[in-house]
N, C-alpha and C positions, 0 to 999 in steps of 0.2 A: 839759438835752437828753438824752433817752434813745433808744437805737436800737431803736425799736419802731414799730408802725403808728401808735399814738397820738402818740408823740414826733415823728414826721415830719409830723404834720398842720400844724405850724407850719414850713412849708418855708422861709420867709424867714429864720428864725433860723439854720437850717443853712447856707443860702447865704451869709449874712453872715459866718459863721465859716469860709468857704472850702471848703465841701463841695460836690461835684458830685452832683446828684440825678438820678434817672431821670425820663424824660418820657413814660412810657406808663401806661396804666390797669392797675395791678398786680392789682387784684382780678379784673378781666376776664381777665388773663393766667393767674391761678391757676385760675380756673374752667375755662378752655379747656384748660389743661394737664392737669387731672384728667380731663376728658371725652375729649380727644383727645391723649394724651401722644405726644411724639416722641422724647424723650431722657431716659434714666435714667442716673445716674452713681453709682458706688459708690466710696467713699473720700472722706469729707467734710472732709478736712484743709485746711491752708493752700494747698497747691499748687492744689487745685481751686478754692478761693474766689477766688484772685487771677489765675487764668489762664482755665480754661474758663468759669467763671461770669461773669467780666468780659467775655469775648468774646461770650457769649450776650446779655449786657446791651446790648452795642453793637448787635447785630442787632435787639433789641427797640426800642431807641431810634430806630433808623433805619427802623423799620417793615418790616424784612425777615423778621421772624418774629413769630408771635402767641402762641407757647407758650414756657414756660420749662423749667427742668430739675427733674426729680424726683430727689432725693438719697436714697441708701440707705447705711447704715453697718453693716458686718458684723463689725466687730472692737471698736472703742471706742464703746460705746453711750452713754457719758456725753456725748460731743460733741453728740449730738442733743438731749439734755435741757438741757445747760448753755450751749451756743453757739447752736444753731438755734432750739429752741422758746422759749427765754428772750427771744430778740430777733426773734420772728416771722419767722424765716428770713432776716433781713437781716444783712449783714456789711459791714465797712469794708475798703476797699482803700487802703492808704497807701503811696505811692511816694516814696522819697528820691532826688532827682535829683542829677546830678553838680555842679550849681551851688549845691547846698545847699537849694534850694527843695523843698517838699513838696506833692504832689498827694494830695487826699483825695476818695474817691468812695464813696457808698453803693451797694452791690451788692444788687439786689433780684430777680435773675433766677431764684432758687430758689423754685419754686412750693410745694414741700412737702419735708420731710425726715423720714425714719422709720428706725427700727431694723429691720434685715433679719434676722429670726430667727423660727423657728417658735414660740418660746415667747411671743412677742408676737403673739397671734392676729389682732387687728384690723389691725395693721400688715403682718403677713405676707399676710393676705388682700388687702390693698390692692395689694401688689406682684404677687400672683398675677393679680388682675384687670387690672392695668396691662400685664403681659406678654402677656395674652391679646388685647389690642387691636391690630388691624391697623395703626393709625396709628403705633405705636411703631417707630421706625426704627433707633435706635442705643442701645447700652448701653456706657458707657465706664468706665474704671477708673483710679484712682490709689491702689493698695493696697500699694505698695512691692514690691520684687522678691521678697521672701520670701513675699508673699501668694499667689504662684502655685505655690508648692512643695508637692508631695504627699509628698516623700521626705526622709528624714533624710540626713545626710552619708555614711552607710554604704551608701546606695542602697536601703534598705528603706522601705516605706511607713510613715508615721506611724501609731500605733495608732488614733487617731481617724479617720484616712482609711480604714483597714481596716474599722472599725465602720460607717462610712458606706457602704462597698461592700456590706456585708451587709444594712443596714437599708433602703436605697433612698430614694427622694425624699420619703417621708412623715416621715422622722426623720433630719434632717441636723444635723451638728455643725460641720463645716468650712465656711467661706464658699463655696469653690468648689463644694461639694456643693449648697449652697443655690441658687447661681446655676444649676447644672445642673437642679435641681428646678424652678426658674422657667422655664427653657427648655423643660422637659418639659410644663409647663402650657400654654405657647404651642403646642407641637406638638399636644397633645390638642385645643386649641381652633382648630386650623388658622389660627393667627395670621399666618402668612406668614414671609417672609425677615426676618432681623434681623442687623445688623452689630454685632460686639463689637470694641471698640477699647481696647487698653491704652495709656494715656497716661503710664505710668511710664518713667522714664529708665533703662532697662536693656536690655542686648543681647538681641536676638531676643524682645522682649516679646510680640509677637503669637503667636509659636510657643509660648512658655511658656503663654500663656492657652489656646490651641487644644489643646495636648497635654493639659493638665489636664482640660479639659471633656470631651474625647473619651475619656480614660482612665476617668473616672467613669461616663460614659454607657455605655461598652462593658462595664464591670464590672456595672452594673445590668442591662443586657440579657442578659449571660451568666448572671446569677442570676435571670432571669425576673421582674425587679422593674419593668420598663417594657415597653411594647408594642414589638414588632418594627417596625422602620422609623424609630425615633427616632434611631438612630445613622446 
């Protein structure tokens, strides 16, 4: 038994081993998600896989949603190659309950997962195209508290952040700069309103995200690297 699309073709073998499987047409879900994306999530680690991804699977199972989640990783690129691509974006959720029993479920709600960096041109272009689409409603994050920080402990901007301020959206190093560049793509395409949601367990998480994005955008505007009206 292998956790891949081919491995899941023998559904009965998985069910006999106690695994709960999804009951929707996954290939149709993937196609519709790429055509009309509604949710992009950044931060492809364990918290995402067993909470947001599992909740979206529940909506798909109940017929309350037709699209899955597009996953992006802006820090640890190996997780895309070694965890997602290797297993066709399928993951396992294993829950140890108080009575000692174990629940096992195959989570299949991730439609696709890519590295979010301009050095990976095809994948970057995919995110640019996704952010331009009016159907996109939400971008969420589990990138840890330090992922929102632009400044060192002494209050000075990190050197890489200063470089991003000067180079603009075309040449980004920090993840939050890449995010702001994608938002700028949406702005240029008149993609409409978009909700950014931090799902990290840290105080004032939404403020941290908002402050970082606005700081980057304002620096770019001050340096005439983006059009007026973006901020």
